[in-house]
C-alpha angles and dihedrals in degrees: 000000000000111000128161120197129174096246096050093103090053097048098040098074090047090052092053092050093044094051091050092048093048092050092049093047102041112017110116092018098071137022122277090248090055091049091049090050092049087053092051090050090051091051091048091051093046093051099038097087091054099038110023093091093048133073109313092222090057091051090050091049090051091050090047093051093048095046088048089061088075108018132060117247097263092051092045091056093048093045092052100039106039140043111219119223106261114250092195126043093231096057094087092053091045090053091052093047093047093050092046094049090046090052089054089051089048092053090050091050090047091053092046095048104029094230093177096042106127092212089063090052091048091052092055112049091189092058116104113258118267120232118255126231107295090220089058091052092048093053 
């Protein structure tokens, strides 16, 4: 899958760092499938502030592209489409904490880089459209 999105250059360094940190923290303590899923949850959390209000398929494609930076295709699919049975009781809590912390990082990135600023979308005609105010659409 080859997808380009405007924020790729901003997320990519975070993804590299996150994968390394997850491996250091959890490798050898949980299964590879669990580690891959934790990574996918981190990516989802990181990208949610910028993409959660947009088309769900676009958000999924962004997550897929970012997870694919570190995992081969078969592992990407498994990480994004299935939740492995936890081998340790703390894994579920770790997943929730990782996703939550990543969402906080994502909000910070969003504020720093104005991901949902319509003027940025207007400046880049190849950028996906930004959603309008939901109140305006409802009127």
